[in-house]
N, C-alpha and C positions, 0 to 999 in steps of 0.2 A: 308963464311964459315955454316955459321948459315942457306944459303938457302942448302951445301950442305949436312949438318943434316938434311934438312927440306925435302930434294929428299930420301934421304935413309931411314926416316925411315917413306915415300911413300910404297918406296921399301918392305921394313918388312914386313907393313900392307896387301899390296897384298899379300904377302905371305902366309899371316896370323899368322906373328908372333909377337904379339902384344906388349909381353916383350921388346925385342928387338926392336921394333917402339920407342915404347913409350921410353926408353933410347936413343933414337938417338932426339925424340921430345926433351926432358929432357935438353941435353945439345946444340942446339940450342939454346932451349929460355935461357939457361943462356947465351952462347953467345951475344944473338939479347938482354939482359937484358943490359950486359956491355956495347954493341956499345950505349944503344940508340934509338933504331928502332922499334919503336913502334907501326905501320903496323907488323914489319915482330915477334915480339911480340903476338902479336893479332890472327895471323892465327896458332902460334907456341902450343898456345893453347887451340885453338880452336882443333888443327890435337890431341894435348896428351888429353883434354879429351874426344875427339872419343874413345879413343884408352883404356883410364880409363874404359868410360861405355863397351865398349865391354869385359872385363877382368869383371861383372860386381860390379863396386866401384862406385855404382851411386852418391854417397856422395861427393866425391873429381871428381867426371866427373863435379858436377854442380858448385863449386867452380872452378874451370878451364873456364867455360864456362861465367858464370858470372862474371867475370876479361877478359878474351876476350871481352864480347858483346861489357861491360864500357869501355874499348879501345877503339871498334869499333867504338862507338855509338860518341867519342870525336874525332877521327879522322875524322867524315863523309864521308868513305868509306862501299855507298852499298850493294856494293858486298860481301862486310867482315859483315859485318853486316848482311846479309841474311844469307852467310854460317851460321855463327854462328845461327841464330836463328833457321835457321830449324835443328843442330844437339840437342839444348836446344829443340826445338818439339820432338825431337825422345826419347831424357831422358824423358822431362814428357808422353810420350804416354807409354815408358817403366814400371813407375811410378805411370802408369794409372792415372794419373794423367788426362784425353782428354781435359779440360776445360782452360787450361792453355795451353798447347801443342798447340790445336785452333788456341788461340787466337795469340803465334809466329805463325803458319805457315800465319796467315791471316795479322800480320804484313808484313812477306814478301812481300806479293802483291800490300802493302801502299810503302813498300819501294825501291821494286828495279826501274831500268827502263824496256823500253820496250822490250827494246832491251835483256834484260837479260832474253829469254825464258826457259835457264834449268833452273836458278832458280826459275823464275814461275811455269814451270813441278813440282818445287820438292816438293813447295808449295800445291799444286796439289795433289801435290801423296799423304802428312804430312794434306790435309783434307780430302783427300778421307779416308781414315786411323780412323780419328776424329769421322767421319761423320759411318764410320761402327764401333766402340767402342758405339755409339749410338744408333746402330741396326739398322741406314738410312744408307740401304743395295744398291737402285736406285742412291742415295745420290755418295754417295760409291763408285760404276762403276762409274757413270757419271765422278765423275773428276781422278775417276784411269785413264779412257779411254780419254781421256782430255788430264792427265799428259806424258803417255805411250806412244800417237801419237809422239809428241813433243820431247818427249826420247829416240824414236825407230831413228825415221827422222836425233837425230844428232848423234846418234851411242853412245849415253851416259853411263857412263860405271853402272847406277844408270837404266838404260834401262830392265837388269836382273831380277834384284829383285821386280820394281815394274810389269813385268810379271808374276811370281813366286805369289808374292804378288792375282793380280788381279784370277790369276788363282786359287787359294787357299780357294778364295769368293764366284768360284764360276762361274768366268768369260770363 
């Protein structure tokens, strides 16, 4: 049932109904906690944090990401840890805390396996935005190009976002 609620939350998020998505993620989280399903708890926390971040409540999103990250590290699942680090990094960029964001994106590269090309590409995108925030446009474009090549090649859902960002900085 917590998986169903997570899927409903994802669907609501895709339709940009963030309040409804947040409700589904809260319900799924409550159920996953009751069942003691720690991996699902970590995933739902990162999804919940993302919805809360999109609604502008950065402090509460950080609480969700921190709890998810602690749990993901305890579980030792690199894909979950990297996903949390990516969303946490995005939050830090939103808060203009570029150095901490950059550290999160770099940690992804040291955490994921070579087979996790999507997470590597997302880390590169995060690093590209960090470089741009530092005023290093050439490095930002290089990293952004690396990211978009991988993501478009995979048909990844974030490819449009990365392409739009590259276009916005002059690519």
